[in-house]
N, C-alpha and C positions, 0 to 999 in steps of 0.2 A: 504493500500500499504506500502511496506517496504521502510524505509528510505535509500537512496542510499549511505549515508555517514557512512557506518557501522564502519569504523575505527575511527569516531569522536563521536560515541555514548557514553554518560556518563551513566554508570549504577547507579541506585538510591538505597540508603540504604533501602527505603521503597519498598521492592520487595517481600513482602509476602502478603498473602491474608488478607482481612480485614473487613470492617466496614460498618454499615448501619446507615444513618442519622448523620454522623459525618465528620467533617473536622477539621484540625487544623494546627498549623503552626509555624514555626517560625524564628529563628534568621537570621543573615545575610548570604548571599551566600558565598561559599568558595572562597578563594583567586583566582583571575583570572576569576571569573564568570562574565558574561555580565551584564551590567547595565540595570535597568528597562527602558521600553520604554519612549520616550519623554512625558512629562506631568505627569509622575509618579516619578519624581526625589526625591520628599520628602518622598517617601514611602520605607519601607524595605521589603525584600523578605525572604522567609523561607529557612532553610537548611534542612538536612536530619535527624535532631534530634528534635523529637517532640512526643507528645502524641495525640492520637485520642480517643475521648470518645463520647458516644451516649446517647440520652435521656433514653434509656433502661439500661444504666449502663455499657455497654461493654467498655473496656479500652485497647488500643493497644499502644505499644511503638515502635518507629522507631528511632534507634540510641540511645535510652534510654530504660532501662528495664521497663517492666510492672510488677507492684507489686501485682496485683490482681484486681478483680472487683466483684460486687455483683451478685450472681446467679439470683436474682429476686428483683425487686423494685416495691413497691405498687404505687408510684407516680413517674413522670419523674425526672431524674437528671437534674438540672438546672445550676450547676456550678461545677468547679473543681479547686482546689488550690494545688500547689506543696509545699512541705516543703522547707525551705530555702536552705538545702543542696541537694535538688532534689533527695533525697533517699526515697521519699514517697509522698503521696498525700491524700487529702480528696475529697470525692464527696458529694455534698449536694443535696437533693431532694427538690421539691417545698414546702413540709410541714416542711422543716428544718431538716429532718432526715439526719444523718451523717454516711458516710462509710469511714473508715480510713484504709490505707494500707502502707506498708513499715514502716518507722520510724515515721510516723505521729500518734498522739495520740488522743483518744476520750476524750472530756471535757464536753460534754453535747449537747443537741439539743432542737429544738422546736417541735419535732415530736409529743408530747402529749399536745401541746398548741393550742388553737383556734387563728388563725391569721386573722387580718383584710385584709391583702394582702399577696400573696404568697412570699416565699423566692426566691430570684433570684441570689444570689451569696454569697461569703464568702472571708475572708482574714485571714491569720494567723499572729500571733505576731512575732516579729523578732527572739525570742528564740525558737519558736515552742511550747511555753507553753500555748497557748490559741488561740482563733479565734473569729472573728466577723461574724455574719450572717446579711445580709441586705435584706429587703423586697422591693418590687417594688415601694412602696411609700417612700423609704428611711429610714424606721424604722430600728433601729439597735438593735441586741441582742448580748450580750457579754458572753464569756465562758473562763474558765481558767484565765490567767493573762491579758486578753484583757480588756481595759478600755474604758468606754463610753465617747466620746468627743462631741456628738451632733448628730442630725439627721435632715432629711427633712420631718419627719413623719407628721408635722403639716402645711406643705406648699402645695400649689396647683402647681403641676409640669406640664410643657408643654409636657414632654415625661417621661415615667417611668424610674426609676433607674434600671440598669442592672448589676451593679457590683461595687466593691470597692477595695481599696488597702491601705495598711498601710505605713506610713512613716518609714524610716529605724530604728528609735529609738522607734517606737510604740507610740509616743506621739500625733499622729493624724492620719487622714485617708482622702482619697479622695473617693467621690462617683461619678460615671459616669452614665449618662442617655443614652438612645438608640440613641439619636441624637449627642452624643459626648459632651453634656453639662457637666460641672464639678462643684462639690460642695466640699468645703474644710472645715475641722474641726480640732481643736487642732493645732498642729504645721505644718499641711499640707499647702503648698503654691500653689497658682494658677499660672500656667505657660502657660495658653492658653487652647483653646478647639477646637473641630472640629464641632461645632454646626451648622455651615453654609455649611458643606461639603455634598456631595451626595454620593451615593453608598450603599453598604450593611450596615445594622444597626451595631452600635458599640456593642461589647460584653464585653469588659473589659478595665481596665487601669492597666498598669504595670509601677511602679516607677523604676528609675535607682538606682544604689547603693548609690549615694550621696544624694538622696532625693531632688535634685535640678532640676529634670526633670522627664518626664514620657512619655510612649508611649500609645496612644489611639488606640485600636486594634479592627478592624471590624471582624465580624464572619468568613470571608473568610481568615483571617490571615494577611490582609494588616494592617501595623502598621505606625502611624504617630508620630514622635518624637517631643517633645516640651521641652523647657528649655534646660538643659544639654544633654537631650536625642536626640535632633535634629540631624539628619544626622548619627545616629548610630543605631545599631541593638539591639533588645530586647533579653533577655535570652530565653532558651528553655521554653516552656509553653504548656499548653493544652487548647484547645478551644472546646466548644460545638457548633455543627453546626445544626441549625434548619432551614430547607428549607423554604424560604420566597417567592421565585419566581420559575417559570418553570426552569430557568437556574440552580438555586440551586438544584432542584430535579434531574436534569440531572447530576450535579456534584456528588450528593450523590450516584447515580447509578454507576458512573464511579469509585468512591472510592471503591465500593464493588467488582470491577473487578481487582483491583491492584494485581499484581503477577501472573495473569492468562497468559498462553502462547500466544506469537505472532503466529498467524496462517494465512497464506496468504488466503485471501477471507473469513476469519473467521467472523461470525456474532454472536458468542456466543451460548450457555453460557460457553462452554469449553474454547474458546479462540477467539481472534479478530485480524484483521489487523487494521490499523489506522482509516480508514473511517468506518469500521464495528463497532468500539468502539464508535465513535461519534454518529453514527446513533442509535445504541442500547441505548446509554445513554439518548438521547432525546426521543426516541419512548417508551422505558420502563419506564424511569424516569418521563417524562412529558407528554406523550401521543401525541408527535408531531413527524411527519415523514417528510423525505425529500430524496433527491437523495442518492444513495448508494456509488458512487465513489467520491474520494476527489476533483477532478477538477470540477465535476458537482456540488458538494456541494458548492464550492467557487463561482460558477456561479449562482446558483439558490436557495440555502438554506436561507430562511428568508430574512433579510435586511442587507446591508453592515454596518459595524460599524468601525469608526476610531480606530486605534490601541491605541490611547490615551484615549479611552472611553470604554475599554473592561470591561464587567461584568462577574460574575460567569456563566459558561455555554456557553459563546460565543465560536464559532469555530475560530481557527487560522490556517493559512496555509503557506506552503513553496512551491516555484516554481522556475524554472530556468529563467523565465522572468516575471518581476513584472507587465508587461502590457499585458500578454497573459494568460487567465485563463486556457487554455488547457495545460499549462506547469506545473500546480500544481501537486506535487507528494506526499505530506504528509499533514496530518491534525491532530489537537489535540484539546482538550477541555480546555478552560481557567478556572482556578480555582479561581484566585485572588492572590494578593501579588506577581505577576510576576511568578506564578506557572502554570503548565499545567499537565494534565493527558493525556498520549498518549500510544498507542501500538506501540512499536518500539524495535529494537534489538531482544530479545527473549521473552519479556514479557511486560505486561502493567505496566507503570512506572509513578512515580511522579517526574517531572523534572522542570527546569527553562525555561522560554520562550526564553531567549537569549543564551541557551547553545551552539548553533552552530554559534553564531554571528547573525548579522542581514541581511547579504547579500542576502539570499534566502527568507526571510520572506515577504509574500505578503503584499501590502499596507493597507489592511483592513481585519478585521475579518467578521464573519457573525453571526447574532442573529436569530435563527429559530423562 
């Protein structure tokens, strides 16, 4: 269904076609953007400047340039790190193979070394003259001017390590586990963790410029600030999205449709209307089907979900009466970090959940 508030539609910078198996995310919403729903007030939302990357190595820039990507990878890409001036990036594969683009430089890899555990991430030194690679057990490999400050390689971990980040002076680093647990080495300071939080698994930690705080970022782009980073937005970054749930798979399919035209009654693959996109995302991405029309979806698709408990893939709705399901006129797919993918205006877009305010947002979403 076409959104009737055509004059209020916000065009999205991410309006070109895209990506498989990836989502990304990031910094704060532009001035005047609506706040996150109640219950998400400690979380930050994405803007239109970010990179999307996939396990196959495809790299896409939205609001930022793409500097290149590998034509073929033997093993999946497991991490991506931007250079400090954001004029380049490194991609790292699970064997520690390195791909560098833009102004990022190659300093070595573990591509020819037998690893006890796979590489899961990397971090660059402050001057871009080196980098660390980290394995899932917290083992550390150093290259260029990166210095070893310690590891969790000899510890028994509750959850695997998924990423790392350097302090601003390179004198230490943080390791982050998939549950948001934090390990500090060198001059890195502990400012808190999200180990008791629920939701998508954590993918990375991003320090603020002062080094007195950091954001813990889930794979859907939702970022929690701690220390000096509390209540602020992280810089542009790239995230690797590995589908974990049926909703994640639906989101992955929806991202592949970005930029395709809005077509009234469209079911794809050429174009979609709003409910055609949500149905296709779940049926093709996750093998789950439900009603075709937006108001029927609100009435019957899956189970109702409070707006404070949305997860990737949940359906969100707009209607003229919040107590009458027949008044629903628009639907979208929740991505995470207060973002939605929707077919509206003239194409499939990545937008903010609160872009039109909250007046017509229905009181709950649906989880197919």
